[in-house]
C-alpha positions in Angstrom: 105.7 111.6 72.2 107.3 108.5 73.6 110.6 106.7 73.7 110.8 103.1 72.5 113.4 101.1 74.3 114.2 97.4 73.9 116.7 95.7 76.2 118.1 92.2 76.8 117.6 90.3 80.0 120.2 91.4 82.6 122.0 88.5 84.3 120.0 87.4 87.4 123.0 87.5 89.7 123.8 91.1 88.9 123.0 93.8 91.4 121.4 97.0 90.2 118.3 98.0 88.2 117.0 95.5 85.8 114.5 95.9 82.9 113.6 92.4 81.7 112.4 92.1 78.1 111.1 95.6 78.0 109.7 96.7 74.7 108.7 99.8 76.6 106.8 102.9 75.7 107.7 105.7 78.2 105.1 108.4 78.2 106.6 111.7 79.3 103.4 113.1 80.8 103.2 110.4 83.5 105.3 109.2 86.4 106.1 105.8 84.9 107.2 107.3 81.7 109.3 110.0 83.2 110.9 107.8 85.8 111.7 104.9 83.4 113.1 107.3 80.9 115.4 108.7 83.5 116.4 105.2 84.7 116.9 103.7 81.3 119.1 106.4 79.8 122.0 106.0 82.2 122.0 102.2 81.7 121.3 101.8 78.1 122.2 105.2 76.5 125.7 105.8 77.9 126.4 108.6 75.4 123.4 110.6 76.4 124.3 114.1 77.8 120.9 114.5 79.3 121.0 115.9 82.9 119.0 113.8 85.3 116.9 115.5 87.9 115.6 112.7 90.2 112.8 113.1 92.7 113.8 113.6 96.3 111.2 111.3 97.9 110.2 107.8 96.7 108.6 104.6 97.8 110.7 101.4 98.0 108.7 98.2 98.3 110.7 95.4 99.9 109.8 92.0 98.5 111.3 88.5 98.1 110.0 84.9 97.6 112.3 83.3 100.1 110.4 83.8 103.3 111.2 81.2 105.9 107.7 80.8 107.3 105.8 81.0 104.0 107.8 81.1 100.8 106.3 82.8 97.8 103.5 84.4 99.8 103.7 87.7 97.9 103.3 86.1 94.5 100.5 83.6 95.2 96.9 84.5 94.1 95.3 86.4 97.0 92.3 88.2 95.7 90.6 87.6 92.3 93.8 86.2 90.8 95.8 89.2 92.1 98.8 88.6 94.3 99.6 90.7 97.4 102.3 92.3 95.4 99.9 93.2 92.6 97.6 94.9 95.2 100.5 96.8 96.8 101.9 98.0 93.5 98.5 99.3 92.4 97.9 101.0 95.7 101.3 102.7 96.1 101.2 104.1 92.5 98.0 105.9 93.5 100.1 108.2 95.7 101.7 109.8 92.7 105.1 109.3 94.2 107.8 107.3 92.4 107.6 103.6 93.2 110.5 101.1 93.0 110.5 97.4 94.0 113.7 96.2 95.8 114.2 92.5 95.6 117.2 90.1 95.8 119.7 88.8 93.3 118.4 85.2 93.9 117.2 83.8 90.6 114.0 82.7 92.5 113.0 86.3 92.6 113.0 86.6 88.8 109.2 86.1 89.1 109.0 89.3 91.2 110.7 91.2 88.4 108.2 89.8 85.9 105.3 90.9 88.1 106.8 94.4 88.5 107.3 94.7 84.8 103.5 94.1 84.3 102.9 97.2 86.5 105.7 99.2 84.8 107.6 99.5 88.1 111.4 99.5 88.0 113.2 96.8 90.0 116.4 97.1 92.0 118.2 93.8 92.8 120.6 93.7 95.8 121.7 91.6 98.7 119.3 88.9 99.9 120.3 89.1 103.6 121.7 92.7 104.0 118.4 94.5 103.3 119.8 97.7 104.8 122.4 97.7 102.1 119.8 96.9 99.4 117.8 100.0 100.4 120.9 102.2 100.5 122.0 101.0 97.1 118.6 101.4 95.5 118.1 104.9 97.0 121.6 106.0 96.0 121.1 105.0 92.4 117.7 106.7 92.3 118.8 109.9 94.1 116.2 109.5 96.8 117.1 111.5 99.9 113.8 110.4 101.6 112.4 106.9 101.4 109.0 105.5 102.2 109.6 101.9 103.1 106.7 99.5 102.3 106.9 95.8 103.3 105.3 93.4 100.8 103.6 91.3 103.4 101.0 93.9 104.3 98.0 93.4 101.9 95.9 95.8 104.1 98.3 98.7 103.8 96.2 101.9 104.4 96.3 104.3 101.5 95.2 107.3 103.6 97.9 106.6 106.1 100.4 106.2 103.3 99.5 109.6 101.9 99.6 111.2 105.3 103.1 109.8 105.9 104.3 111.0 102.6 103.0 114.5 103.2 104.4 114.8 106.7 107.8 113.4 105.8 108.2 115.5 102.7 108.0 118.6 105.0 110.0 117.2 107.9 113.7 117.2 108.9 113.2 113.9 110.8 115.6 111.0 110.2 112.7 108.6 110.9 108.9 109.0 110.9 106.4 106.3 111.6 103.1 105.6 113.3 102.9 104.9 117.0 100.5 102.9 119.2 99.8 102.9 122.9 102.9 102.5 125.1 105.0 104.5 122.6 105.2 101.4 120.4 106.3 101.9 116.8 103.7 100.4 114.4 106.5 98.4 112.7 106.7 96.4 115.9 103.0 95.6 116.0 100.9 93.0 114.1 98.6 95.6 112.4 100.3 95.8 109.0 98.4 99.0 108.1 101.3 101.4 107.8 104.5 102.1 106.0 107.5 104.0 107.6 109.7 106.8 106.4 113.5 107.2 106.7 116.1 109.5 105.4 119.0 108.2 103.2 121.5 109.9 105.5 120.1 107.9 108.5 120.4 104.6 106.6 124.0 105.4 105.8 124.7 106.3 109.4 123.1 103.1 110.7 125.2 101.1 108.2 128.4 102.8 109.6 127.5 102.3 113.2 126.3 98.7 113.2 127.1 95.4 111.5 124.7 93.4 113.7 122.6 90.9 111.6 119.3 92.0 113.2 119.8 95.6 112.1 121.0 94.7 108.6 118.0 92.6 108.0 115.3 94.9 109.5 116.6 98.2 108.0 115.1 100.7 110.4 115.3 99.0 113.8 118.6 100.5 114.7 117.4 104.0 113.9 114.1 104.2 115.9 115.8 102.2 118.7 118.4 105.0 119.1 116.6 108.3 119.4 119.7 109.9 120.9 121.5 109.2 117.7 118.7 110.0 115.3 115.9 112.5 115.0 113.0 110.1 115.5 109.3 111.2 115.3 105.9 109.5 115.3 102.4 110.1 114.2 99.7 108.8 116.6 97.7 106.0 115.0 94.0 106.3 114.4 92.2 106.3 117.8 90.1 103.3 116.7 93.2 101.1 116.8 95.5 103.0 119.1 94.8 100.8 122.2 94.1 97.5 120.3 96.4 94.5 120.6 94.2 91.8 119.0 94.4 92.7 115.3 96.9 91.0 113.0 96.9 92.1 109.4 100.6 91.6 108.7 101.1 88.3 106.8 103.8 85.8 107.7 102.3 82.3 107.8 100.0 80.1 105.8 97.4 80.6 108.5 97.7 84.4 108.2 97.3 84.0 104.4 94.1 82.0 104.7 92.5 84.2 107.4 93.4 87.4 105.6 92.4 86.2 102.2 88.8 85.5 103.5 88.7 88.9 105.2 89.9 90.8 102.2 87.3 89.2 99.9 84.5 89.7 102.4 85.3 93.4 103.1 85.9 94.1 99.4 82.5 92.8 98.6 81.0 95.4 101.0 83.3 98.3 100.1 86.1 98.0 97.5 87.7 101.1 98.9 87.8 100.0 102.5 90.1 101.6 105.0 91.1 101.0 108.6 87.8 101.9 110.2 85.9 99.5 107.8 88.3 96.7 108.7 87.9 97.2 112.4 84.1 97.4 112.1 84.1 94.1 110.2 86.4 92.4 112.6 84.4 93.5 115.6 81.3 91.9 114.0 83.2 88.7 113.3 84.7 87.6 116.7 85.8 84.2 115.2 88.2 86.1 112.9 89.6 88.0 115.9 90.1 84.7 117.8 92.0 83.2 114.9 94.2 86.3 114.8 94.9 86.1 118.5 96.2 82.6 118.1 98.6 83.8 115.3 99.7 86.7 117.5 100.6 84.4 120.3 102.6 82.1 117.9 104.4 85.0 116.2 105.5 87.4 118.9 107.4 90.4 117.6 
C-alpha cells in the first residue's frame, strides 16, 4: 500500500520543508516512505487527524552552493558522474536513521533540492548565514531531540564511524559527542573530514540563547564544545591509525582539494569500493606525492 501525493513547487524564498514536483509514492514499510508520509501530511493534508510519532534521532546534512572558496563544490561531478552530495546521501541512508538535507532559502540552492528529491530525502530550507538557527528550525519541525550533523564537504565520511556515533549518542545523555584526536582536539577542528558530530536539540537552543556571535551562528556546534562547563561534552577517541596524524586533509574547501580528492577517491574505489579509513591511510602512505599536496593545502587553510 502506498500514498500518492502530488504537490506544487513551494516558493523558493519560503523557509521550511519543501517537496518540489513530487509525484511521490511513499512506501510504508521503509524509512523514506514512513518519514515522507509523516512530513507531507501536516503540510498538505491539514485536515488529517493522524497523530505523528517522529523519530528521536536523525541525521541533518548541511549543504549549500554558495561556498566562498569553491562555489557549487557539492553539486559538481566528483566520481562517475556522482556529486559529493549524491555520495553522502547514499551513505547516510545506509545507517537506517532518518536523513534530512538542510539548505538555504537562496534560489541558487534550488538545485540542491532537486538532487535531494532524486534520493527521496526531505529538504529543509532556512537561513543562509545563521546555520545554527537553520538546524534548530529543521530539528524542531521534525521532532528530533538528537541530531547527527553531517557537513556536505566531506566526501570521505566514514560509514563505520557514523554508525558508531549514532549508536553511542542514542544511548548517551551528552549534549555533544564527537571524535577526538591527539591534544584533545575535536575532529571538527581538524582537516580529516572522516567524521560527523552529534548534538542535542536542547544544547542548540541553549547556545542560541547564550550567544549571538557570528562565528557561533555560522559553525553550529563551536560554542557548545568550546564551553564544557556549560554543556555535557564527550568524545570518542579516533582510530589509532590517525590519532596522531596531522598530514591528512580529506575535508574539501578549495578547487585544489577537489582535484586531489577526486583522484584519490577514484583510485581507492577501483581497489576497494567499500573502503574505510584504514584503506585511505594505507593508500596515502604509499603515495607520498598526495600527502605532499595535502600538506600544502593544510598550510593554506588553517583551521
